[in-house]
C-alpha positions as CSV (number, residue, x, y, z in Angstrom):
1,M,153.2,50.2,163.6
2,T,153.0,46.7,165.1
3,P,150.6,46.6,168.1
4,I,151.5,44.4,170.9
5,L,148.4,42.4,172.1
6,P,148.4,39.9,175.0
7,P,146.2,36.9,174.3
8,F,142.5,36.8,175.4
9,P,141.3,37.4,178.0
10,H,144.0,39.9,178.9
11,T,143.2,41.6,175.7
12,R,139.5,42.5,175.2
13,L,139.2,45.1,172.5
14,R,135.5,45.7,173.4
15,R,136.7,47.3,176.7
16,M,137.2,50.6,174.8
17,R,133.9,50.4,173.2
18,R,131.8,49.8,176.5
19,T,130.7,53.5,177.0
20,A,130.4,56.7,175.0
21,A,133.1,58.3,177.2
22,L,135.5,55.4,176.4
23,R,134.6,55.5,172.7
24,D,135.4,59.2,172.5
25,L,138.8,58.8,174.3
26,A,139.8,56.1,171.7
27,Q,138.5,57.8,168.6
28,E,141.2,58.1,166.1
29,N,139.7,60.6,163.6
30,R,137.4,63.6,164.2
31,L,135.2,65.7,161.8
32,S,135.1,69.4,162.3
33,V,133.3,72.4,160.7
34,K,136.8,73.6,159.7
35,D,137.1,70.6,157.4
36,L,134.3,71.6,155.1
37,I,134.1,73.6,151.9
38,W,130.6,74.4,150.6
39,P,130.2,74.3,146.7
40,I,127.4,76.7,145.6
41,F,126.0,77.5,142.1
42,V,125.6,81.1,141.1
43,T,123.7,82.6,138.2
44,D,122.5,85.8,136.6
45,V,120.1,84.0,134.2
46,A,116.5,85.1,135.0
47,G,114.6,82.3,136.4
48,A,117.6,79.9,136.9
49,D,117.8,80.6,140.7
50,V,115.9,77.5,141.6
51,E,116.4,74.1,143.1
52,V,118.3,71.6,140.9
53,P,116.0,68.8,140.3
54,S,118.8,66.1,140.4
55,L,120.3,67.7,143.5
56,P,117.6,67.9,146.3
57,G,118.1,70.9,148.6
58,V,120.7,72.5,146.3
59,T,119.7,75.7,144.6
60,R,121.3,78.2,142.3
61,Y,121.9,81.6,143.8
62,T,121.7,85.1,142.4
63,L,124.6,87.5,143.4
64,E,122.6,88.7,146.3
65,G,121.7,85.2,147.3
66,A,125.4,84.1,147.1
67,V,126.3,86.7,149.5
68,R,123.6,85.7,152.0
69,A,124.9,82.1,151.5
70,A,128.4,83.3,152.4
71,E,127.1,85.0,155.5
72,H,125.4,81.9,156.5
73,A,128.5,79.7,156.0
74,A,130.6,82.2,158.0
75,Q,128.0,82.2,160.8
76,L,128.2,78.3,160.9
77,G,132.0,78.5,161.0
78,I,132.5,77.0,157.4
79,P,135.9,78.4,156.4
80,A,135.3,78.5,152.5
81,I,132.8,78.3,149.8
82,C,133.4,77.3,146.2
83,L,131.7,79.0,143.3
84,F,130.4,77.3,140.2
85,P,128.5,79.3,137.5
86,Y,125.3,78.6,135.6
87,T,125.9,80.6,132.5
88,D,123.4,82.0,129.9
89,P,123.6,79.8,127.0
90,A,123.6,82.9,124.7
91,V,127.2,83.8,125.8
92,K,128.5,80.4,125.4
93,T,131.0,80.3,122.5
94,E,133.5,77.8,121.1
95,R,136.4,80.2,122.2
96,C,134.9,80.5,125.7
97,E,135.7,84.3,125.9
98,E,133.2,84.8,128.9
99,A,135.4,82.6,131.0
100,W,137.8,85.5,131.7
101,N,135.4,88.4,131.3
102,P,136.1,90.4,134.6
103,D,132.3,91.1,134.8
104,N,131.1,87.4,134.5
105,I,128.9,86.1,137.3
106,T,131.7,84.3,139.1
107,N,133.9,87.4,139.2
108,R,131.1,89.7,140.3
109,V,130.1,87.2,143.0
110,I,133.8,87.0,144.2
111,R,134.0,90.8,144.6
112,A,130.5,91.0,146.3
113,I,131.3,88.4,148.8
114,K,134.8,89.7,149.6
115,A,133.3,93.0,150.2
116,E,130.5,91.9,152.6
117,V,132.0,88.7,154.1
118,P,135.8,89.2,154.0
119,E,136.5,86.5,156.6
120,I,135.3,83.7,154.4
121,A,137.7,82.2,151.8
122,V,136.3,82.2,148.3
123,M,137.4,79.3,146.1
124,T,136.6,79.2,142.4
125,D,136.5,76.7,139.5
126,I,138.9,76.9,136.6
127,A,137.6,75.0,133.5
128,L,136.0,76.1,130.4
129,D,132.9,73.8,130.5
130,P,130.4,76.5,131.9
131,Y,131.4,78.8,129.0
132,N,131.9,76.4,126.2
133,A,129.4,75.8,123.4
134,N,130.8,72.2,123.2
135,G,130.4,71.5,127.0
136,H,134.1,70.5,127.3
137,D,136.6,71.7,129.8
138,G,138.9,72.7,126.9
139,L,138.8,74.2,123.4
140,V,137.8,71.9,120.8
141,R,138.9,71.6,117.2
142,D,137.7,68.9,114.8
143,G,136.6,66.9,117.8
144,I,140.1,67.1,119.6
145,I,140.3,68.8,122.9
146,L,143.3,71.1,122.6
147,N,145.7,71.3,125.5
148,D,148.1,74.2,125.0
149,E,145.6,76.6,123.6
150,T,143.2,75.7,126.5
151,V,146.0,76.4,129.1
152,D,146.4,79.9,127.7
153,C,142.6,80.4,128.2
154,L,142.8,79.0,131.8
155,V,145.6,81.4,132.6
156,K,143.5,84.3,131.6
157,M,140.6,82.9,133.6
158,A,142.8,82.4,136.7
159,L,144.1,86.1,136.4
160,A,140.6,87.5,136.2
161,Q,139.5,85.6,139.3
162,A,142.6,86.5,141.2
163,D,142.0,90.2,140.3
164,A,138.5,89.8,141.5
165,G,139.8,88.8,144.9
166,A,139.5,84.9,144.9
167,D,141.5,83.3,147.7
168,I,141.8,79.8,146.2
169,L,141.9,78.8,142.6
170,G,140.7,75.4,141.7
171,P,141.8,74.2,138.3
172,S,139.4,71.2,137.4
173,D,140.2,70.9,133.7
174,M,142.9,68.2,133.8
175,M,145.0,69.8,131.0
176,D,148.8,69.1,131.0
177,G,150.9,72.0,132.3
178,R,148.2,74.2,133.5
179,I,149.4,74.5,137.2
180,G,152.9,75.8,136.2
181,A,151.4,78.2,133.7
182,M,149.1,79.6,136.2
183,R,151.5,79.9,139.0
184,T,154.0,81.7,136.6
185,A,151.3,84.1,135.5
186,L,150.0,84.8,139.1
187,E,153.6,85.5,140.4
188,G,154.1,87.8,137.4
189,A,150.9,89.7,138.1
190,G,151.7,90.2,141.8
191,H,149.2,87.5,143.0
192,N,151.8,85.7,144.9
193,D,149.5,85.0,147.9
194,V,146.7,83.3,145.8
195,T,146.4,79.7,146.6
196,I,146.0,76.8,144.1
197,L,143.9,73.8,145.1
198,S,144.5,71.5,142.0
199,Y,142.1,68.9,141.0
200,A,145.1,66.7,140.5
201,A,143.4,63.4,140.3
202,K,140.1,64.0,138.6
203,F,138.6,60.8,137.1
204,A,136.3,60.4,134.1
205,S,133.4,59.4,136.2
206,C,129.6,58.9,135.9
207,F,129.1,60.5,139.2
208,Y,129.1,64.1,137.8
209,S,125.8,64.1,135.9
210,P,123.8,66.1,138.5
211,F,126.6,68.8,138.6
212,R,126.4,69.1,134.9
213,D,122.6,69.7,135.2
214,A,123.4,72.4,137.8
215,V,125.8,74.3,135.6
216,G,123.8,73.8,132.4
217,A,126.4,71.7,130.7
218,T,124.5,68.5,130.1
219,G,122.9,69.3,126.8
220,A,126.0,71.0,125.4
221,L,128.5,68.1,125.9
222,K,129.5,66.5,122.8
223,G,131.2,63.2,123.3
224,D,132.9,62.5,126.6
225,K,136.0,63.6,128.6
226,K,138.1,60.5,128.7
227,T,140.9,62.0,126.8
228,Y,141.7,64.4,129.6
229,Q,140.1,63.0,132.7
230,M,141.6,60.0,134.4
231,N,140.8,56.3,133.7
232,P,138.9,55.0,136.8
233,G,140.9,51.8,136.5
234,N,144.2,53.6,137.2
235,S,145.8,54.4,140.7
236,D,149.5,54.9,140.1
237,E,148.9,57.5,137.5
238,A,146.9,59.6,140.0
239,L,150.2,59.7,142.1
240,R,152.1,60.9,139.1
241,L,149.7,63.5,138.5
242,V,149.7,64.8,142.0
243,A,153.5,64.8,142.0
244,R,153.6,66.8,138.7
245,D,151.1,69.4,140.1
246,L,152.9,69.8,143.2
247,A,156.2,70.3,141.4
248,E,154.6,73.0,139.3
249,G,153.4,75.1,142.3
250,A,150.1,73.6,143.6
251,D,149.6,74.3,147.3
252,M,146.9,71.7,147.9
253,V,145.5,68.8,145.8
254,M,142.2,67.3,145.2
255,V,140.9,63.8,144.5
256,K,137.5,63.7,142.6
257,P,135.0,61.8,143.0
258,G,135.4,61.2,146.7
259,M,134.1,58.0,148.3
260,P,134.6,55.7,145.2
261,Y,138.2,56.9,145.3
262,L,139.1,56.8,149.0
263,D,142.0,54.6,148.2
264,I,143.4,57.3,146.0
265,C,142.9,59.8,148.9
266,H,144.8,57.6,151.2
267,R,147.7,57.0,148.9
268,V,148.1,60.7,148.1
269,K,148.2,61.6,151.8
270,E,150.5,58.8,152.6
271,R,153.0,59.5,149.7
272,F,153.1,63.3,149.9
273,G,151.9,64.4,153.1
274,V,150.4,67.7,151.7
275,P,147.1,69.3,152.2
276,T,144.7,66.8,150.6
277,Y,141.1,67.2,149.8
278,A,138.2,65.2,148.1
279,Y,135.1,66.4,146.4
280,Q,131.9,64.5,147.6
281,V,130.6,65.0,144.0
282,S,126.9,65.6,143.0
283,G,126.3,61.9,142.2
284,E,127.4,60.8,145.7
285,Y,125.2,63.5,147.3
286,A,122.2,62.8,145.0
287,M,122.4,58.9,145.7
288,A,122.3,59.5,149.4
289,M,119.5,62.1,149.2
290,A,117.4,59.8,147.1
291,A,117.8,57.1,149.6
292,V,116.9,59.5,152.4
293,Q,113.8,60.7,150.6
294,N,112.6,57.1,150.2
295,G,113.1,56.5,153.9
296,W,115.9,54.0,153.3
297,L,118.7,56.0,155.0
298,D,118.8,58.4,157.9
299,H,119.9,61.8,156.6
300,D,122.1,62.9,159.4
301,K,123.8,59.6,160.1
302,V,124.7,58.8,156.4
303,M,125.9,62.4,156.0
304,L,128.3,62.4,159.0
305,E,129.4,58.8,158.4
306,S,130.2,59.6,154.8
307,L,132.1,62.7,155.7
308,M,134.1,60.9,158.4
309,A,135.2,58.4,155.8
310,F,137.2,61.2,154.1
311,R,138.9,62.1,157.3
312,R,139.7,58.4,158.0
313,A,141.2,58.0,154.5
314,G,143.6,61.0,155.2
315,C,141.9,64.0,153.8
316,D,142.4,67.2,155.4
317,G,138.9,68.5,154.2
318,V,136.1,67.8,151.7
319,L,134.0,69.8,149.3
320,T,130.4,68.8,150.1
321,Y,126.8,70.0,149.4
322,F,126.1,68.7,152.9
323,A,128.3,71.4,154.4
324,P,125.6,73.6,156.0
325,A,123.7,70.8,157.5
326,A,126.9,69.1,158.7
327,A,128.2,72.2,160.2
328,K,125.0,72.8,162.1
329,L,125.0,69.3,163.5
330,L,128.8,69.5,164.5
331,R,128.3,72.9,166.2
332,E,125.4,71.4,168.3
333,S,127.3,68.2,169.2
């Protein structure tokens, strides 16, 4: 697009900023409640259903609490919630068998929410770290993260979640080949309507630390995740990963983290034109909330401005811990 602008004073770009009505008419991007996915943490560990210290305002929910949260989200018009489990350390193993247990906390919460709040879409996380004694997203042998063996486990995990009634599966593990394997297994099991939102471009970021506190993986993690999550210095690689996951059957794609990687969001949307999402991750949320609590930033203004940044970059929606607060403001405006 090449704009045609006569010289000043015939062109005065401030004219369209003079009043609120004119600014509304000229606004290019808008934020809606329908753009939000709310990540929540669920647990059946006694005493763990408390606020996460490094995530102010974010709590872990019991099964009953998760159902009430889903009802609240539906009342606000939020279209989807995403479940992340805080698992009892006693059931974490090196083989991660609890990940595909049909009665693990995630699968029980899925069934409960779909029974009580069927109108809301339930998204899940597919990665082994909440169930792994080593804290990694994949199986570990002699310090090496195993790819193909992990994919086999992730497929079992995906099928268990689909059986429980999940609407959207969110593979966040970054193993090679997992999208194709899951899609094939889902089709074979008759789950041809289950949607995959792939964490296609997930970077090895320092912004995840509060999330690891929330799911209880911080103390368990041995080493780092740089052999499977992306190098923050790479951009073209992100496009190759997105192209691969789409070719294998992903319906939607995710960039994670969010605001530090808005350039990736923009490139993905421009290149592929598919439903593109970002995760405003725990570290992003925690930084904003710390500044709010110190009186350095205005909560509502920084929340809405940060969420608008994702829409401006081309995202169709965003996973954010701000979802309920943002939805309330957007509905009132």
